[in-house]
C-alpha positions as CSV (number, residue, x, y, z in Angstrom):
1,M,4.7,123.3,-364.0
2,A,3.1,124.9,-367.2
3,R,1.3,128.2,-367.0
4,R,-0.7,129.9,-369.7
5,G,-0.2,133.5,-370.3
6,R,-2.5,136.2,-371.7
7,D,-1.2,135.4,-375.1
8,N,-2.0,131.8,-374.8
9,T,1.6,130.9,-374.6
10,V,2.6,128.2,-372.2
11,T,5.6,128.8,-370.0
12,E,7.3,126.3,-367.9
13,E,8.2,127.1,-364.2
14,T,10.6,125.1,-362.3
15,T,9.7,124.5,-358.7
16,T,12.6,123.8,-356.5
17,V,12.5,121.7,-353.4
18,E,13.3,124.6,-351.2
19,E,10.0,126.1,-351.9
20,F,8.4,123.3,-350.1
21,Q,10.7,123.2,-347.2
22,P,9.0,124.5,-344.0
23,E,10.3,127.6,-342.4
24,L,12.4,127.1,-339.4
25,E,11.7,128.9,-336.2
26,V,14.3,131.4,-335.5
27,D,13.3,132.5,-332.0
28,G,14.6,129.1,-330.5
29,E,11.2,128.3,-328.9
30,G,10.8,124.5,-328.5
31,I,14.4,123.7,-329.3
32,E,16.5,122.3,-326.5
33,E,19.8,124.3,-326.1
34,V,22.9,122.1,-326.1
35,D,26.4,123.3,-325.4
36,V,28.5,122.6,-328.3
37,P,32.2,122.9,-327.7
38,A,34.2,124.9,-330.3
39,E,36.7,123.3,-332.4
40,D,39.6,124.7,-330.3
41,D,37.9,123.3,-327.1
42,E,37.6,120.0,-328.5
43,A,41.2,119.9,-329.6
44,E,42.3,120.8,-326.1
45,V,40.1,118.1,-324.6
46,I,41.5,115.5,-327.0
47,A,45.0,116.7,-326.4
48,S,44.6,116.6,-322.7
49,T,43.1,113.2,-322.8
50,E,45.8,111.8,-325.1
51,G,48.7,113.4,-323.2
52,S,47.6,112.3,-319.8
53,D,49.4,109.4,-318.4
54,T,47.9,108.0,-315.3
55,S,51.0,105.8,-314.8
56,E,53.2,108.8,-314.4
57,E,54.9,108.7,-311.2
58,K,54.2,111.6,-308.8
59,P,56.7,112.6,-306.2
60,A,56.2,110.6,-303.0
61,K,54.8,112.6,-300.1
62,E,56.7,112.3,-296.8
63,P,55.0,110.0,-294.5
64,A,52.8,111.9,-291.8
65,A,54.0,111.6,-288.3
66,P,52.0,108.9,-286.5
67,K,49.6,110.0,-283.9
68,R,50.2,109.1,-280.4
69,G,48.6,105.9,-279.3
70,D,47.8,104.4,-275.9
71,L,50.4,103.7,-273.3
72,P,50.8,100.1,-271.9
73,E,48.7,99.6,-268.7
74,G,50.2,101.1,-265.6
75,F,52.2,103.8,-267.5
76,I,51.2,107.5,-267.5
77,T,52.4,110.8,-268.8
78,P,53.5,113.6,-266.5
79,V,50.4,115.6,-267.6
80,A,48.1,112.8,-266.6
81,F,50.0,112.2,-263.5
82,A,49.5,115.8,-262.5
83,K,45.7,115.3,-262.9
84,V,45.8,112.2,-260.7
85,L,47.6,114.2,-258.0
86,S,44.9,116.8,-258.2
87,Q,42.2,114.5,-257.2
88,P,40.9,114.0,-253.7
89,L,41.8,110.7,-252.1
90,D,38.2,109.9,-251.2
91,G,36.8,111.2,-254.5
92,N,34.8,114.0,-252.8
93,A,36.1,117.3,-254.0
94,E,34.0,119.0,-251.2
95,N,36.1,117.5,-248.5
96,L,38.7,120.1,-248.0
97,D,40.6,118.4,-245.2
98,P,44.3,118.6,-246.1
99,S,44.6,114.9,-245.4
100,N,42.3,114.2,-248.2
101,W,44.6,115.7,-250.7
102,R,48.1,114.9,-252.0
103,Y,49.0,118.6,-252.5
104,T,47.9,121.8,-250.8
105,H,49.4,125.1,-251.9
106,S,51.0,126.8,-248.7
107,K,49.5,130.2,-249.6
108,S,46.3,129.8,-251.7
109,G,45.3,126.4,-250.3
110,D,44.7,125.1,-253.8
111,H,45.0,121.4,-254.4
112,V,45.7,121.5,-258.2
113,V,49.1,120.2,-259.3
114,A,50.3,121.9,-262.4
115,P,52.0,119.7,-265.2
116,Q,55.0,122.0,-265.0
117,M,55.4,121.1,-261.3
118,V,55.9,117.3,-262.3
119,Y,58.3,118.2,-265.1
120,S,60.2,120.3,-262.7
121,Y,60.5,117.5,-260.2
122,I,61.7,115.1,-263.1
123,R,64.5,117.5,-264.0
124,S,65.5,118.6,-260.5
125,A,65.4,115.1,-259.0
126,K,67.0,113.4,-261.8
127,D,70.6,113.6,-260.4
128,G,69.5,113.8,-256.7
129,K,69.2,111.2,-254.1
130,N,65.6,110.5,-254.8
131,P,65.0,110.8,-258.5
132,L,61.6,110.6,-260.0
133,A,62.2,107.8,-262.5
134,T,60.9,108.0,-266.0
135,Q,61.1,105.6,-269.1
136,T,60.9,105.6,-272.7
137,V,57.8,103.5,-273.8
138,T,56.4,102.4,-277.1
139,D,52.8,103.1,-277.4
140,S,50.0,101.2,-279.3
141,N,51.0,103.1,-282.5
142,G,54.7,102.2,-282.2
143,V,55.7,105.7,-281.3
144,Q,58.5,106.1,-278.8
145,R,57.4,108.3,-275.8
146,E,59.9,109.8,-273.4
147,N,59.5,110.8,-269.8
148,I,56.8,108.2,-269.2
149,L,56.2,107.4,-265.5
150,V,55.0,104.2,-263.9
151,L,51.9,105.2,-262.0
152,A,52.5,103.0,-258.9
153,D,56.1,104.1,-258.6
154,A,55.4,107.7,-259.2
155,L,52.6,107.7,-256.5
156,A,55.0,106.1,-254.0
157,W,57.7,108.7,-254.9
158,W,55.2,111.5,-254.4
159,D,54.1,110.1,-250.9
160,A,57.7,109.6,-249.8
161,K,58.5,113.2,-250.9
162,A,55.5,114.5,-248.9
163,K,56.8,112.7,-245.8
164,R,60.4,114.1,-246.3
165,T,58.8,117.5,-246.7
166,A,56.8,117.2,-243.5
167,A,59.8,115.8,-241.6
168,S,62.1,118.5,-242.8
169,A,59.4,121.2,-241.7
170,E,59.2,119.6,-238.3
171,N,63.0,119.6,-237.9
172,A,63.1,123.3,-239.0
173,K,60.4,124.1,-236.5
174,A,62.2,122.3,-233.6
175,K,65.4,124.1,-234.4
176,A,63.7,127.5,-234.4
177,E,62.0,126.8,-231.1
178,K,65.4,125.6,-229.7
179,K,67.1,128.7,-230.9
180,A,64.4,131.0,-229.4
181,A,64.6,129.1,-226.1
182,K,68.5,129.3,-225.8
183,P,68.8,133.1,-225.1
184,E,66.2,132.6,-222.3
185,A,68.2,129.9,-220.6
186,T,71.3,131.9,-221.0
187,E,69.8,134.9,-219.3
188,T,68.5,132.7,-216.3
189,A,72.1,131.3,-215.8
190,S,73.5,134.8,-216.0
191,A,71.0,135.9,-213.2
192,T,71.9,133.0,-211.0
193,D,75.6,133.7,-211.2
194,A,75.2,137.4,-210.4
195,A,73.1,136.7,-207.1
196,P,75.0,137.9,-203.9
197,V,76.4,135.3,-201.5
198,G,75.3,135.6,-197.8
199,E,77.9,136.1,-195.0
200,V,79.3,132.8,-193.6
201,E,79.4,132.6,-189.8
202,E,82.7,131.7,-188.3
203,A,82.7,128.6,-186.2
204,E,83.6,129.1,-182.4
């Protein structure tokens, strides 16, 4: 652009494109902020992407132990059997008649059968005359379960045990009564032997 000076000389001024560029806002207002990764970060991302191999075989995990499944119908665990034994025969827990329960504690009168009691019978009766038979059964998940009872057989065993226990108690009671009565009979016999004999009259 030409400009005339005071001395009527014309000078040419060059206008650059930069003079017409609008000033940029430096306070950041109106500009959406975008996270731009640094060069090092980009290199790490590229390297991790290129270096990753999804087909790389990872060490195989040990298979988890299968959960216990359901037992076949008619079979029961010792713990579940203890719960069955603890239930009243007529279903009425308020009926405290001993004949309504399969078990009554001799001291507390409690009717609850602990699982430990069932396991104790399994161990102690295993080699006896009247064992509580158990089986190894495969449940619905294919797990081998030991010490499994057949419910009907286990109930029959329990009822027979109760009868044997009652008979044994009756025998023990009879022996005790007989033993208590024996000294009394001995004392009576001794008193009869010690009685004086009257004089016998001579025949004429």
